[in-house]
N, C-alpha and C positions, 0 to 999 in steps of 0.2 A: 321735602315735598312742597310743591307750589300749588296752592289751592285758591281759586278766584270765585268771587260771589257776584253774580250778574242778575240783571232784571230791570224793568222799567221803574221810574220814580214812583215811590209809594208801595213797592212790592215787599218792603220789610227786610231786604237783604242786609242793610247796615246793622239793624238790630240783631238779626240772626248771626251775622259775622262776629259780633261782640260776644254773644252767648256761646257760640261754638268755640271761640278762643278761651273763654272761661272753662268750658266743659273739658276741652283737651288738656288744659293746664292741670285740672283736677285729676285727670287720668294719667298725669305724669309726663306729658309730651312737652317738648321745648318749642314754644310757638312765638310768633311775632305777628301782630295785627297792624295792617297799614291800609292806605286808601289811595284812590286815584280819581281825578287828578290831585296830586299833592304827595304827602308822605315825607318829603324833605323840603327845605326852605325854598330853593329855586323853583321846584315843582309847585309848591303852594303859592308862590308869587304868580306863576302862570295861571293857576286855578282862579286866583282873584280876578284876573283879566277875563277868563272864560265865562265865569259865572256872574260878572257884574251886569246887572239888569239895565244899566245905562249904555252898554255896548251893543245896542241893537243893530248897528251897522256892520258888525263883525262879519266878514266874508266867510262863506261856508268852507272854502278851501283853507283859509287861514285858520279857522277853527280846528279843522282836522289836523293840520300841521302843528298847531299849538298843543293839542292833546298828545300827539306823538312825541313832541319835544319834552313835554312834562314827563311822559312815560319813560323816556330814555334816561333822564336825570334821576328819576326815582329808582329805576332798575340798577343803575351804576352805583348809586350811593347807599341804597338800602336793601333791595331784594337780593341781588347777587351775593353781597357779603353775608347776609343771613343764611342763604342756601349753602354757602361754603362752610358755615358753622354748623351745618346739619340741622338747622331749625326748620319747622314747618311754617312756611310763609302763608298767611291768610290775607288776601288782598281784596278790598271792596272796590270792584271794577278793574278791568284791564283791557286787553285788545278787543274782546268781543263787544264791549260798549261802543268803541269807535266804529266797528263794523255795523252795528245795529243803528246807532244814532246818526252818524255822519254818512256811512255807506248806504244805509237803508232810508232812515228818516229824512235825511237831507239830500238823498238821491245822488250822492257822489259816486256810487258804485262800490259794492262790497269788495270786489277784487282789487280795485284801485286803492282803497283805504288799507286793505290787507297788505299790499306791497309796501306802502309807506311805513306801516307799523312793523313789518318783518325787518325792514332796514333799521328802524329805530331800536329794535330789541335784539338784534343779532339772531333772529329766528327763535327766540325763547318763548315757548308756549307753556301754559299751565299743565301740570300733571292731571288736574281735575278742576272742572268748572261746574259750579252749582248754579243753575238758572232758575230763579224764583219767578214763576209765571202767574200772572193774573190779568184780569180785565183792566185796561188803562183807566177807564172811568172810575173804577173802584179804587185804584191806586191814587188818583187825583183827589178823591174824597178823603182818603186817609191823610194826604198832605194838608188839605184844607182844615182838617180837624186838629192837626198838630200846630198849635199857635206858637210854639217855640221855634219852629223851623223857619228859616229865612226864605224869602221868595227870591229865586235866582233867575238868570236870563233864560235858562232852558224851561222853566216853569211857564213861560209865556207862549210856548208853542201850542199848536192846534191839536185837537183830538185826532185828526187824520195823521199828523206826525207821529203821535204816540202809538196809534194802531199799526202803522207801518213799521215802527221801531220794534214793537212786540213781535210782529210776524217775522221780521228779519232774525230776531233772537231764536225763534222757534225753527226757522229754516236752518240756522247754524247748528242747532241741536240735532236736526235730522242728518246734516252733512257730517258732523263729527260726534257720533253717538258714543264712542268710546271715551271721549273726554268730557263732553257736556251732558250733564244729567239734569233733567227737568223736575222741579218740585212745585207742587200746587201751593202757591203762596196765599190762597184765599182761606186756607185752614187756620186754626188757632196757632198762636206762637209756639205753644208746647208741641203741637203736632208737626209743625214745620221744622222745629229744632230736632225733633226725634228723627224725621226723615233725613235731614242733613247729616246728623251724626252717624246714622246707619250707613249712608253712602260713603262717608269718609272712612269709617271703620273697614268697610269692604276694600277700599282702595289701599289703605295701609296694610291690610293683610296680604293683598296681592303683591305689594312691594317688598315683603319680607324675604 
């Protein structure tokens, strides 16, 4: 099974992804946790370009194409082999991030970015996507409190950008309700983790 974790920056999705991985392993499932952009060397090299705060002149179309290229390499090297080994793949960000950030936030068009990413991934979509939703301002406050977190290029975007990105995520959830499940990320970590595990268990039971 292929499960992705989505949401705006500061929503806590990366933290929950790690906790879900630990929880599923305790339950006896064979899981692998990975992230985008990145996950494998070439994709991580592309990530460095994308998040370098000095690359402020990076064209929006170039950005979208680099995310798709990174995703392709990650898919071929890591995700597909793991799925063939019947592992549960937990991925921190995937296609929906490109649709929300570049398609919505950068106004490139959700449909246009979707086409590029379907080409890059051979139409592979997740079996389940957990969307951790919260107010962008609260997410940015969380980021600012975390002194260990590096400031990357996307952190320099405006509040309007993040509000549009969040709304695009929610629009995607309405469009694909069977795949994308919205979780209130403003709750405590324990509550959010409980909600995530409950949804994943339901999906696993469906697939039996």
